[in-house]
N, C-alpha and C positions, 0 to 999 in steps of 0.2 A: 939160729934156725935157718937152714938153707932153702932158697927158693920162695920165701914168704916174708912177711913183716915180722919184726921182733915181737915176741909175746908181750901183751900188755900195751902195745902202742895204740893210742886212740885213733880211730879213723873217722873223719868227718867228710861229708860231701855237701855240695851246694850246686844248684842249677838243674834245670829240667834235663832228664836223661842221664845224669851223672851216675856212674856205676862204681862199686867198690870191689877191689880185688879180694881174694880169699885171705883171711887173717891167720888161718891155720889149715893144714892139709885136710881136704875133704869137708871143710866148713865154710861155705860161701856166705857172704853177708849181703843182705838185700840192698838194692839201690834205693836211695832216698831222693825225691825230687823237691826242689824249692825249699831246701833246708834253711840254715844248716842244722842238721840233727846228727847226733852220734850214731854210728852204725848199730850200736847195741841199745838204741832207745826203746825198743819194745820191752826189753828186760827191765829197764828202769821204770817204765810205765806200769808193768805188771807188779812191781814191788810197791807201788802206791796203793795201799789198802785203806787209807784214811781211818786209822784206828781210834781217833778221838771223836769221830762223827757220832751224833745221836743215833743209837741203834747198834753201832759197832762198839762203842765204849762200854766197859763193864759198869760204868756209873748208871744207875737206874733211876735216881731221883733227878727230875729235870732241872730243878733249881741248882742243885749241886753240879750237874753237868754244865749248865750255862756259865757258872762261875769258873769252872775248870777250862772250858773252851775259850772263854773270853781272856782268861789269864794267859793261855797259850798264844792267842793272837797278839795280845799286848807284848808278850816277850819277843815275838818275831818281828815286831815293828822296828826294833833297834833304836827307838827314840823314846826317851824318858817322858813320863807323864808330866804335864806342866800345869796342874790344877791351881797352883798358888799364884800364877802370874796374873797381875791385874790387867784387865782389858783396857782400862784407861781410854775410853772412846773420845774422839774428837770429831765434831760434826761440822760440815761445810757444804757450800754450793747446793742450797735447797732449790727445788722447783715444784710447781704445781702441775701434776700430770693429768688433771681432769679426773677427779674422783679419788685421787691419792696424792700424797706428797712424797717427792723423792729427795733423798739426802745422800751425800757421800760421808762415810764414817771411816776413820782410821783407827785401828785397834791392834792390840797385841794378842795374837793367837798363840804365840809361844814367846819365850823370853828373848828369842834371837832377832825378831824382825817385826816392824810395824806393817800392817797390811791394810790396803784401802779397799772398801767394799761399798756396794750400792745397797741402800736401805729404803724400801718403799713402805709407806704407811697409809692405809685407807683414811679418808675423811670420816670423822665421827668420834664418839667418846671412847670406844674400846672398853675393855681389852679385846683384842682380836686374835683369832687363830693365826698361826704363822707358818711360813714355808722356808726352810733352808734350801735354797736352789743352787744346784751344783752343775757347773758348766762342763762341756765335753772337751775332748782332746782335739780331734780333727786335723792334727798336724798344722794348725793355724794358731800362731802364738801372738799375733799383734793385738788380738782382742780375747778377753777372757769373760769377765762379768758382762761385757757388752754383747756377748752372744745371746744373752737372756734378758737384759734390761736395756732399753733405748738410752744411749749415752748422751743425755741432754747437756752434759758437762764437757763434751769433747767432739766438736764437729768433724775433726779429722778422722775419727773412728766411725762416724755414723754410716758412711757409705759401705765400709767393710762389714759392719754389723748388719746392715739391711740385706746385703748380699747373702750373708750367712743364714739369716732367718728365711729368706726365700728358698734356699737350698734344702734346709732341714725342718723348718717349723711353719711351713705354709705362709710365710711372710709375717708371722706374729713374733712379738717379743713376749716370751712366756711369762716373765716376771711381771710385766705391766698388766697382762691379762689376769694374773692371780691377784694383783693389788686391786684391780677394778672389781673383782669378785669378793673383796673384803678380807684379804689376807695380808698381813705384814710379810714382806719378802726381804731376805738377806742373801746376797750373792757376792762372793769375794773372788779375786784372782788366785788361782793355784800357782805354785812356784813355777816361773817360766813364762807366764801369760800376762798380757796387758801391762799394767803398771809394774809387774815383777819380771818383765821380759823386755822385748821378745826374744825367746830362745830360738836358735836355728834347729831345724829338724835333726841334723847330724851331730848336734851337741848333746843330745839327751843321754846317750850311752856314757859319754865321758862325765857328764854331770853326776849321773847315778854312781858311776865307778868311784868318783872322788868322794861322794858321800860315804860309800862303803870304806874307802881308805881312812876316812875320818871317824870310823866307828859308828856311823849313822846310816840313814836310809832316806832316799828321796821319796819313795812310796810311803814309808813310815811317817815322814814329816807331813805329807799331805793328809794322811789318815788322822793324825793327831790334830791338825788344824781344823779339819772338818768337824770332828767331835767337839772341839772347843768352840767352834762357831755356833753349834747347837746350844751349847751352854750359855753363850752370850745372849741368845734370844730369850732364854728363860729369865734373864735379869732385867729385861726391859718391861717397864710398867705398862706399856701399850700392848703387851703380848699376854695372852692366856697361856701360861706355861704348861698346862695340861693338854694343849691342843697345838702341838708343833709337829710338822711333818718334814721329811726330807724328800726332795724330788730331783731327779736327774735323768739326763739322756746320754747314752753311750758311756764314755768314761765317767760322766756325771752320775749315771745309774750305778756303776760300780762303787763310786764314792758314797752314794746314798745308802745302799744296803750295808756297806762296810761301816759307815758311821752309826747306823742303827744297831749293829753288832757291838759297837764299842761304848755306846752311851744309852742310858735309859731316858735321856731328855727328849728323845723323839718318840712320839706316840704312834706314828704311822710312816710308811715309806712307799714311794712310787718310783720304780726303776724301769726305764724304757730302753730296750736294746742293749742290755749287758747282763746276761746270765747264761751259764753253760756249765757242763762238767769239764774239768781240767783235761782229762784224758782225751775226751772227744774233740777238744779244741786244739790239742797238740798233735796236729796231723800235717803232713806235707802240704804246702801252699797256704796255710793259715797265716794271717797277718801277724799274729803274736810271735811267730818264729823269726821275724825280721829283727827283733831286738828293738832298740831305740824307744819307741812309744811304750812298749810293754813294761819298761822299767818303772813307770808311774804306778803300776799295778802288781809289782813283783816283791813279795816278801820271802826272801830265801829261807828254805827249810820248812815253811808252813805246810806245803803239800805232803810232807811226811806225816802230818797229823789230820788235816782238814781239807776238804774240797771247797770250791767256791760256794755251792749251796749250803754246805755245812756251816760256813761262816755266817752266811745270811740267816741261817736258822737260829742263831744265838738270839735274835730279836723276837722269836716266837714266844707267845702267841699274839703279839701285837699285829694290827692290820698291815699287810704288805701287798703291793700290786707289782706284778712283773709282766711287761709287754715285750713281745719280740716280733720281728718282721719275718714272714715266711720266706722272703727273697733276700734276706740279709746275708751277704757273703762272708761276714766276719764270724758268724756263729752257726756252725753246722746244726741241722735239724736234730740229729741224734744227741748232740750235746745239750740242746734245749730240753729235749724229752727227758733225758737222764736227770737234769737239774730239777725240772718240774716234778718228777716222781719223788725225788728226795725231799723237796720242799713240802709236797702234799703229805708225805709220811710223817713229817715232824708236826705239822699243824693238826693232822688227824689224831696224832697221839696226844695232843693237848685238847682234843674235842673242840677245835676252833677252826675247822677247815673253811667255814664260811667267812673267816677273816682273811683268807688268802685268795687273791684274785689273779689268776693266770690266764693269759690270752696270747695266742699267736695270730697276727694279722696276715693272712695268706697272700694278699696282693701287695704288700708293702715290703720295702727293704730296710735299710739302716736310716730311719727317719723318725721324727716325732711330729706328725702332721696334725692339722687342726682337728680331725676326727678323733685321733688318739688323745689329744689334749683335752677335748671336751669330755671324754669319758673319764680321764684322770681327775678333772676338776669336779665332776659330779660325784666321783668316788670319794674325793677328799671331803666334800660337803657332807657326805653320809657318815664317814668314819671319825671325823674330828668333832 
């Protein structure tokens, strides 16, 4: 083809103001800023109809749909289920936190690796309600569980952890606050953080790529581990297995509703600052287009079947809370609106809309402040 690009050659652009040449006579391609997105990305987005979503799927029985949707998510994780792997917990380094006891516990969340977690238990006879607490990403890998639990066991990480709580949590360690309120709390490092790292920011994409080359998935492994961590809580005599919730902020919120979709061990979920429609998030300038961090939340092929709120809806009609910040630069307002509409429709179809708590905080950004925490704690007290 003279005077143009070969037919079928993919065109990509990156950078503000970048422009694409015509790929065929008379057919201009729109410029894309802050990509990199393929020039034909609108056509790819239009092709995403999420045919397995509740309401789109031809399956009309909700229980049957839940099983089919969960099976599809399970398939796309690329990581086999590890239900038979013994947890074999080892406990060490106990401390009295004032109203609760802290322990470090090392356990097998999969057959591949032993993982160290912080476990907080309120004083008293129990059994207690429990929270699987899931840490954020934040491109900060030196601390993982320490973002949410005061590291009594590691003075070197304490300063870093305190600075993180000041930035995002109004100076609070959320796990310690929950333990003081009477909840058993479990929080483990995700792959690459804390004792399992620290990973460098620009190593994430290579790590994820190598997982794929090995027939596995970084995001799938994290999802499996989180579901297994919920299962570990059900086996503790100190825990009331009927009253276990997942709570997370940012990537931890993604992990929380994802775990609720994958296991029935969780009775409730609170997700702060991670819910959107995929199409609305995939726009020029959005952080997810940078790659790297997004690989922890990327299951290749899943968007051909389900959107993010569709996956979360697998947990319906169990109680779920979703908070978003009106000033959050990571999640466009229209994406939050679309996701909330989808979630409402599912819970409404189950005659359980009162179990779904959706709120946007107009004056807040990407944070989990003390005001938000207090409302989450009160909500947990009510639903568990």
